[in-house]
Backbone as XML, in Angstrom:
<?xml version="1.0"?>
<chain id="A" units="angstrom">
  <residue number="1" name="MET">
    <atom name="N" x="0.845" y="-1.188" z="0.000"/>
    <atom name="CA" x="0.000" y="0.000" z="0.000"/>
    <atom name="C" x="0.880" y="1.238" z="0.000"/>
  </residue>
  <residue number="2" name="ASP">
    <atom name="N" x="0.489" y="2.201" z="-0.774"/>
    <atom name="CA" x="1.176" y="3.483" z="-0.812"/>
    <atom name="C" x="0.936" y="4.206" z="0.510"/>
  </residue>
  <residue number="3" name="ALA">
    <atom name="N" x="1.983" y="4.718" z="1.121"/>
    <atom name="CA" x="1.860" y="5.369" z="2.430"/>
    <atom name="C" x="1.015" y="6.637" z="2.374"/>
  </residue>
  <residue number="4" name="LEU">
    <atom name="N" x="0.897" y="7.252" z="1.199"/>
    <atom name="CA" x="0.111" y="8.483" z="1.078"/>
    <atom name="C" x="-1.345" y="8.229" z="0.687"/>
  </residue>
  <residue number="5" name="ALA">
    <atom name="N" x="-1.683" y="7.006" z="0.324"/>
    <atom name="CA" x="-3.043" y="6.691" z="-0.120"/>
    <atom name="C" x="-4.123" y="7.071" z="0.895"/>
  </residue>
  <residue number="6" name="PRO">
    <atom name="N" x="-3.937" y="6.857" z="2.200"/>
    <atom name="CA" x="-4.997" y="7.238" z="3.143"/>
    <atom name="C" x="-5.299" y="8.735" z="3.181"/>
  </residue>
  <residue number="7" name="PHE">
    <atom name="N" x="-4.401" y="9.567" z="2.661"/>
    <atom name="CA" x="-4.612" y="11.010" z="2.664"/>
    <atom name="C" x="-5.544" y="11.481" z="1.558"/>
  </residue>
  <residue number="8" name="TYR">
    <atom name="N" x="-6.059" y="10.566" z="0.755"/>
    <atom name="CA" x="-6.925" y="10.956" z="-0.361"/>
    <atom name="C" x="-8.281" y="10.284" z="-0.249"/>
  </residue>
  <residue number="9" name="ARG">
    <atom name="N" x="-9.320" y="11.053" z="-0.527"/>
    <atom name="CA" x="-10.685" y="10.539" z="-0.602"/>
    <atom name="C" x="-11.252" y="11.016" z="-1.927"/>
  </residue>
  <residue number="10" name="GLN">
    <atom name="N" x="-11.610" y="10.097" z="-2.775"/>
    <atom name="CA" x="-12.143" y="10.370" z="-4.105"/>
    <atom name="C" x="-11.221" y="11.302" z="-4.890"/>
  </residue>
  <residue number="11" name="GLY">
    <atom name="N" x="-9.916" y="11.069" z="-4.748"/>
    <atom name="CA" x="-8.931" y="11.828" z="-5.491"/>
    <atom name="C" x="-8.564" y="13.184" z="-4.899"/>
  </residue>
  <residue number="12" name="GLN">
    <atom name="N" x="-9.219" y="13.592" z="-3.823"/>
    <atom name="CA" x="-8.947" y="14.884" z="-3.199"/>
    <atom name="C" x="-8.161" y="14.684" z="-1.904"/>
  </residue>
  <residue number="13" name="PRO">
    <atom name="N" x="-7.139" y="15.521" z="-1.670"/>
    <atom name="CA" x="-6.368" y="15.389" z="-0.424"/>
    <atom name="C" x="-7.190" y="15.812" z="0.789"/>
  </residue>
  <residue number="14" name="ILE">
    <atom name="N" x="-7.046" y="15.083" z="1.899"/>
    <atom name="CA" x="-7.750" y="15.403" z="3.144"/>
    <atom name="C" x="-6.771" y="15.363" z="4.304"/>
  </residue>
  <residue number="15" name="PRO">
    <atom name="N" x="-6.936" y="16.238" z="5.301"/>
    <atom name="CA" x="-6.088" y="16.165" z="6.497"/>
    <atom name="C" x="-6.575" y="15.036" z="7.406"/>
  </residue>
  <residue number="16" name="LEU">
    <atom name="N" x="-5.635" y="14.394" z="8.103"/>
    <atom name="CA" x="-5.969" y="13.279" z="8.979"/>
    <atom name="C" x="-5.238" y="13.406" z="10.310"/>
  </residue>
  <residue number="17" name="THR">
    <atom name="N" x="-5.862" y="12.918" z="11.367"/>
    <atom name="CA" x="-5.162" y="12.740" z="12.635"/>
    <atom name="C" x="-4.443" y="11.395" z="12.568"/>
  </residue>
  <residue number="18" name="ALA">
    <atom name="N" x="-3.589" y="11.126" z="13.519"/>
    <atom name="CA" x="-2.886" y="9.838" z="13.546"/>
    <atom name="C" x="-3.881" y="8.686" z="13.677"/>
  </residue>
  <residue number="19" name="THR">
    <atom name="N" x="-4.940" y="8.892" z="14.460"/>
    <atom name="CA" x="-5.963" y="7.851" z="14.627"/>
    <atom name="C" x="-6.686" y="7.588" z="13.314"/>
  </residue>
  <residue number="20" name="ASP">
    <atom name="N" x="-7.055" y="8.657" z="12.599"/>
    <atom name="CA" x="-7.701" y="8.500" z="11.296"/>
    <atom name="C" x="-6.799" y="7.762" z="10.317"/>
  </residue>
  <residue number="21" name="TYR">
    <atom name="N" x="-5.526" y="8.139" z="10.322"/>
    <atom name="CA" x="-4.570" y="7.502" z="9.419"/>
    <atom name="C" x="-4.453" y="6.015" z="9.736"/>
  </residue>
  <residue number="22" name="ALA">
    <atom name="N" x="-4.383" y="5.680" z="11.022"/>
    <atom name="CA" x="-4.281" y="4.277" z="11.421"/>
    <atom name="C" x="-5.495" y="3.485" z="10.939"/>
  </residue>
  <residue number="23" name="ARG">
    <atom name="N" x="-6.675" y="4.039" z="11.117"/>
    <atom name="CA" x="-7.895" y="3.335" z="10.683"/>
    <atom name="C" x="-7.937" y="3.159" z="9.177"/>
  </residue>
  <residue number="24" name="ARG">
    <atom name="N" x="-7.593" y="4.210" z="8.434"/>
    <atom name="CA" x="-7.687" y="4.152" z="6.972"/>
    <atom name="C" x="-6.599" y="3.277" z="6.355"/>
  </residue>
  <residue number="25" name="SER">
    <atom name="N" x="-5.464" y="3.113" z="7.056"/>
    <atom name="CA" x="-4.365" y="2.334" z="6.498"/>
    <atom name="C" x="-4.311" y="0.906" z="7.034"/>
  </residue>
  <residue number="26" name="GLY">
    <atom name="N" x="-5.088" y="0.615" z="8.080"/>
    <atom name="CA" x="-5.078" y="-0.724" z="8.652"/>
    <atom name="C" x="-3.902" y="-0.979" z="9.572"/>
  </residue>
  <residue number="27" name="MET">
    <atom name="N" x="-3.293" y="0.081" z="10.089"/>
    <atom name="CA" x="-2.162" y="-0.048" z="11.012"/>
    <atom name="C" x="-2.639" y="0.123" z="12.444"/>
  </residue>
  <residue number="28" name="THR">
    <atom name="N" x="-1.755" y="-0.232" z="13.362"/>
    <atom name="CA" x="-2.031" y="0.096" z="14.763"/>
    <atom name="C" x="-1.673" y="1.568" z="14.957"/>
  </residue>
  <residue number="29" name="LEU">
    <atom name="N" x="-2.170" y="2.167" z="16.025"/>
    <atom name="CA" x="-1.896" y="3.582" z="16.277"/>
    <atom name="C" x="-0.395" y="3.850" z="16.454"/>
  </residue>
  <residue number="30" name="PRO">
    <atom name="N" x="0.352" y="3.042" z="17.221"/>
    <atom name="CA" x="1.798" y="3.306" z="17.331"/>
    <atom name="C" x="2.532" y="3.221" z="15.986"/>
  </residue>
  <residue number="31" name="GLN">
    <atom name="N" x="2.133" y="2.262" z="15.141"/>
    <atom name="CA" x="2.753" y="2.156" z="13.817"/>
    <atom name="C" x="2.463" y="3.406" z="12.992"/>
  </residue>
  <residue number="32" name="ALA">
    <atom name="N" x="1.214" y="3.850" z="13.025"/>
    <atom name="CA" x="0.819" y="5.026" z="12.250"/>
    <atom name="C" x="1.545" y="6.274" z="12.743"/>
  </residue>
  <residue number="33" name="LYS">
    <atom name="N" x="1.646" y="6.443" z="14.069"/>
    <atom name="CA" x="2.349" y="7.604" z="14.612"/>
    <atom name="C" x="3.816" y="7.607" z="14.181"/>
  </residue>
  <residue number="34" name="GLY">
    <atom name="N" x="4.453" y="6.450" z="14.217"/>
    <atom name="CA" x="5.845" y="6.349" z="13.800"/>
    <atom name="C" x="6.033" y="6.693" z="12.332"/>
  </residue>
  <residue number="35" name="LEU">
    <atom name="N" x="5.173" y="6.156" z="11.490"/>
    <atom name="CA" x="5.274" y="6.433" z="10.057"/>
    <atom name="C" x="4.990" y="7.898" z="9.768"/>
  </residue>
  <residue number="36" name="LEU">
    <atom name="N" x="3.969" y="8.478" z="10.392"/>
    <atom name="CA" x="3.659" y="9.892" z="10.190"/>
    <atom name="C" x="4.816" y="10.779" z="10.631"/>
  </residue>
  <residue number="37" name="CYS">
    <atom name="N" x="5.445" y="10.435" z="11.733"/>
    <atom name="CA" x="6.597" y="11.194" z="12.226"/>
    <atom name="C" x="7.746" y="11.130" z="11.222"/>
  </residue>
  <residue number="38" name="ARG">
    <atom name="N" x="8.009" y="9.951" z="10.686"/>
    <atom name="CA" x="9.079" y="9.810" z="9.695"/>
    <atom name="C" x="8.744" y="10.585" z="8.420"/>
  </residue>
  <residue number="39" name="MET">
    <atom name="N" x="7.493" y="10.521" z="7.971"/>
    <atom name="CA" x="7.101" y="11.254" z="6.762"/>
    <atom name="C" x="7.172" y="12.763" z="6.995"/>
  </residue>
  <residue number="40" name="TRP">
    <atom name="N" x="6.838" y="13.227" z="8.208"/>
    <atom name="CA" x="6.912" y="14.650" z="8.531"/>
    <atom name="C" x="8.370" y="15.117" z="8.515"/>
  </residue>
  <residue number="41" name="ARG">
    <atom name="N" x="9.256" y="14.337" z="9.131"/>
    <atom name="CA" x="10.671" y="14.700" z="9.144"/>
    <atom name="C" x="11.277" y="14.694" z="7.745"/>
  </residue>
  <residue number="42" name="ALA">
    <atom name="N" x="10.780" y="13.828" z="6.881"/>
    <atom name="CA" x="11.271" y="13.758" z="5.500"/>
    <atom name="C" x="10.666" y="14.844" z="4.620"/>
  </residue>
  <residue number="43" name="GLY">
    <atom name="N" x="9.650" y="15.542" z="5.121"/>
    <atom name="CA" x="9.032" y="16.612" z="4.347"/>
    <atom name="C" x="7.923" y="16.156" z="3.419"/>
  </residue>
  <residue number="44" name="THR">
    <atom name="N" x="7.458" y="14.928" z="3.580"/>
    <atom name="CA" x="6.399" y="14.397" z="2.723"/>
    <atom name="C" x="5.027" y="14.912" z="3.131"/>
  </residue>
  <residue number="45" name="VAL">
    <atom name="N" x="4.822" y="15.090" z="4.440"/>
    <atom name="CA" x="3.539" y="15.581" z="4.944"/>
    <atom name="C" x="3.763" y="16.815" z="5.817"/>
  </residue>
  <residue number="46" name="LYS">
    <atom name="N" x="2.708" y="17.618" z="5.935"/>
    <atom name="CA" x="2.724" y="18.788" z="6.813"/>
    <atom name="C" x="2.063" y="18.409" z="8.124"/>
  </residue>
  <residue number="47" name="ARG">
    <atom name="N" x="2.496" y="19.051" z="9.197"/>
    <atom name="CA" x="1.918" y="18.832" z="10.523"/>
    <atom name="C" x="1.343" y="20.151" z="10.997"/>
  </residue>
  <residue number="48" name="GLN">
    <atom name="N" x="0.081" y="20.128" z="11.434"/>
    <atom name="CA" x="-0.599" y="21.337" z="11.885"/>
    <atom name="C" x="-1.237" y="21.078" z="13.242"/>
  </residue>
  <residue number="49" name="GLN">
    <atom name="N" x="-0.884" y="21.882" z="14.222"/>
    <atom name="CA" x="-1.452" y="21.763" z="15.574"/>
    <atom name="C" x="-2.689" y="22.658" z="15.650"/>
  </residue>
  <residue number="50" name="THR">
    <atom name="N" x="-3.821" y="22.072" z="15.993"/>
    <atom name="CA" x="-5.027" y="22.852" z="16.252"/>
    <atom name="C" x="-5.292" y="22.785" z="17.749"/>
  </residue>
  <residue number="51" name="HIS">
    <atom name="N" x="-6.301" y="23.494" z="18.207"/>
    <atom name="CA" x="-6.594" y="23.442" z="19.638"/>
    <atom name="C" x="-7.171" y="22.090" z="20.047"/>
  </residue>
  <residue number="52" name="GLU">
    <atom name="N" x="-7.600" y="21.289" z="19.084"/>
    <atom name="CA" x="-8.194" y="19.986" z="19.388"/>
    <atom name="C" x="-7.305" y="18.805" z="19.040"/>
  </residue>
  <residue number="53" name="ALA">
    <atom name="N" x="-6.504" y="18.921" z="17.978"/>
    <atom name="CA" x="-5.759" y="17.757" z="17.507"/>
    <atom name="C" x="-4.564" y="18.184" z="16.667"/>
  </residue>
  <residue number="54" name="VAL">
    <atom name="N" x="-3.716" y="17.209" z="16.375"/>
    <atom name="CA" x="-2.614" y="17.404" z="15.443"/>
    <atom name="C" x="-3.064" y="16.791" z="14.128"/>
  </residue>
  <residue number="55" name="LEU">
    <atom name="N" x="-3.055" y="17.596" z="13.063"/>
    <atom name="CA" x="-3.481" y="17.129" z="11.743"/>
    <atom name="C" x="-2.279" y="16.985" z="10.834"/>
  </residue>
  <residue number="56" name="PHE">
    <atom name="N" x="-2.290" y="15.936" z="10.053"/>
    <atom name="CA" x="-1.259" y="15.717" z="9.046"/>
    <atom name="C" x="-1.928" y="15.789" z="7.685"/>
  </residue>
  <residue number="57" name="SER">
    <atom name="N" x="-1.263" y="16.404" z="6.729"/>
    <atom name="CA" x="-1.804" y="16.487" z="5.374"/>
    <atom name="C" x="-0.672" y="16.348" z="4.377"/>
  </residue>
  <residue number="58" name="VAL">
    <atom name="N" x="-1.021" y="15.997" z="3.161"/>
    <atom name="CA" x="-0.042" y="15.800" z="2.105"/>
    <atom name="C" x="0.575" y="17.152" z="1.761"/>
  </residue>
  <residue number="59" name="LYS">
    <atom name="N" x="1.867" y="17.175" z="1.617"/>
    <atom name="CA" x="2.566" y="18.389" z="1.222"/>
    <atom name="C" x="2.533" y="18.456" z="-0.295"/>
  </residue>
  <residue number="60" name="GLU">
    <atom name="N" x="1.848" y="19.436" z="-0.825"/>
    <atom name="CA" x="1.698" y="19.569" z="-2.270"/>
    <atom name="C" x="3.027" y="20.025" z="-2.889"/>
  </residue>
  <residue number="61" name="VAL">
    <atom name="N" x="3.213" y="19.723" z="-4.145"/>
    <atom name="CA" x="4.412" y="20.126" z="-4.848"/>
    <atom name="C" x="4.504" y="21.651" z="-4.856"/>
  </residue>
  <residue number="62" name="GLY">
    <atom name="N" x="5.663" y="22.167" z="-4.518"/>
    <atom name="CA" x="5.857" y="23.611" z="-4.494"/>
    <atom name="C" x="5.652" y="24.236" z="-3.128"/>
  </residue>
  <residue number="63" name="GLN">
    <atom name="N" x="5.259" y="23.465" z="-2.123"/>
    <atom name="CA" x="5.049" y="24.033" z="-0.785"/>
    <atom name="C" x="6.308" y="23.893" z="0.034"/>
  </residue>
</chain>
């Protein structure tokens, strides 16, 4: 499975929490958190802190 596939719904990018990512990818929460952290450090995804949650989203080309 492509690691970025859970970030898309009907071809459109969507922001996800670590829990959402785990559910959509079929991983456990610790696995998903580890992968999201690695993708964030590599610059593949953006991390945004809101007052309720930490959201991860696909980093578009040129950002």
